[in-house]
C-alpha positions in Angstrom: 25.1 22.1 18.4 24.9 20.0 16.0 27.3 19.6 13.3 26.1 21.2 9.7 23.0 22.3 10.7 22.6 26.9 10.3 21.5 28.5 13.2 19.2 30.3 11.7 17.2 27.3 11.3 16.9 26.6 15.0 13.7 27.5 17.0 12.9 28.2 20.5 9.9 27.0 22.2 8.8 28.1 25.1 6.1 26.2 27.3 5.5 26.1 31.0 6.0 22.8 32.1 2.9 21.8 32.8 2.1 22.1 28.7 5.2 20.6 28.4 4.0 17.1 29.7 0.3 18.0 28.4 1.7 19.0 24.6 4.8 17.7 23.7 4.7 13.3 22.5 8.0 12.2 23.2 10.0 10.5 20.5 12.9 10.0 22.9 14.5 12.8 25.3 16.3 14.3 22.4 13.3 14.7 20.0 9.2 15.5 19.9 6.2 16.0 18.6 4.6 19.4 18.7 1.5 19.5 16.6 2.1 17.5 14.0 5.8 19.0 13.5 8.8 17.0 14.5 11.3 18.7 16.7 15.1 17.9 17.2 16.6 19.0 20.3 19.5 20.9 20.5 19.5 22.3 23.6 17.1 22.5 26.7 17.1 25.7 29.0 14.8 25.4 32.6 13.6 27.8 35.0 10.9 28.1 37.9 8.3 28.3 35.7 9.0 27.2 31.9 11.3 25.4 29.6 12.8 26.2 26.0 13.6 24.0 24.0 16.3 25.4 21.1 15.0 23.4 18.4 16.0 22.0 15.0 12.4 21.7 13.3 12.7 18.2 11.3 10.3 18.3 7.9 11.8 15.2 6.9 10.8 13.1 9.5 6.9 15.1 10.0 6.8 14.2 6.2 7.3 10.6 6.5 5.2 10.4 9.7 1.9 11.8 7.9 3.4 9.6 5.7 3.0 6.6 7.9 -0.3 8.2 9.0 -2.2 8.0 5.7 -0.9 4.9 4.8 -2.1 3.2 7.9 -5.1 4.8 7.3 -5.4 3.2 4.4 -4.9 -0.1 5.5 -7.2 0.4 8.8 -9.8 1.3 6.0 -9.7 4.7 7.9 -9.7 6.6 4.4 -12.9 8.0 2.3 -11.8 7.0 -1.1 -11.8 3.5 0.7 -15.2 4.5 2.0 -16.3 4.8 -1.2 -15.3 2.0 -3.1 -15.9 -0.3 -0.1 -19.8 1.3 -0.4 -19.8 0.8 -4.3 -18.4 -2.6 -4.1 -21.7 -3.4 -1.6 -24.2 -1.7 -3.6 -23.4 -3.5 -7.3 -23.3 -7.0 -4.8 -26.6 -5.9 -3.9 -27.9 -5.7 -7.6 -26.5 -9.0 -8.3 -27.4 -11.1 -5.4 -29.4 -9.3 -2.9 -29.3 -11.0 0.5 -31.9 -13.8 0.9 -32.9 -12.9 4.5 -32.0 -10.0 4.8 -33.2 -6.4 5.2 -30.2 -4.1 3.4 -31.2 -1.6 5.5 -30.2 -3.4 8.5 -26.8 -3.8 6.7 -24.2 -1.4 8.2 -22.9 0.7 5.6 -19.4 0.3 6.1 -19.0 -3.4 7.7 -16.8 -6.0 6.6 -19.9 -8.6 7.6 -22.2 -7.3 4.5 -19.2 -8.2 1.6 -18.8 -11.6 3.3 -23.4 -12.4 3.0 -22.9 -11.4 -0.2 -19.2 -13.5 -1.0 -21.4 -16.7 0.5 -24.6 -16.1 -1.3 -22.0 -15.7 -4.5 -20.6 -19.0 -3.5 -23.5 -21.4 -2.7 -25.2 -19.8 -6.3 -22.2 -20.5 -8.6 -20.8 -23.9 -6.9 -23.7 -25.8 -5.5 -23.8 -28.8 -6.9 -27.2 -31.3 -7.4 -26.9 -34.4 -6.1 -27.3 -36.9 -6.8 -25.9 -36.3 -11.0 -28.6 -36.8 -13.6 -29.2 -39.9 -15.5 -28.2 -40.2 -18.9 -30.1 -42.3 -21.2 
């Protein structure tokens, strides 16, 4: 028994051997994830047809995993707020600098390439230099 844990906080989770291998995502031999929640194993009991785990629900690690997944989704551009912001930026850039030979309906809505098209357009419009320079009279 893990010292300092109230025995009333422990849960017994029982699975068939097949379900245990299919439903549990193992972090290591004494910790697994089940339905988005993390559990630390205190004791394992095996029978011919099932396995029971006396577990402590690790709420702190569950919350950390949720936050980590949220941050990864945000970094990978896989959240609705980021998608909405990308769409607003693309719409704004389309109004200012319509692409020269590109139909806007052909540009994928969430494609980073569409932002690059506008960036190139902006750079070439503002940084183009007429050569040779005008002659001073």
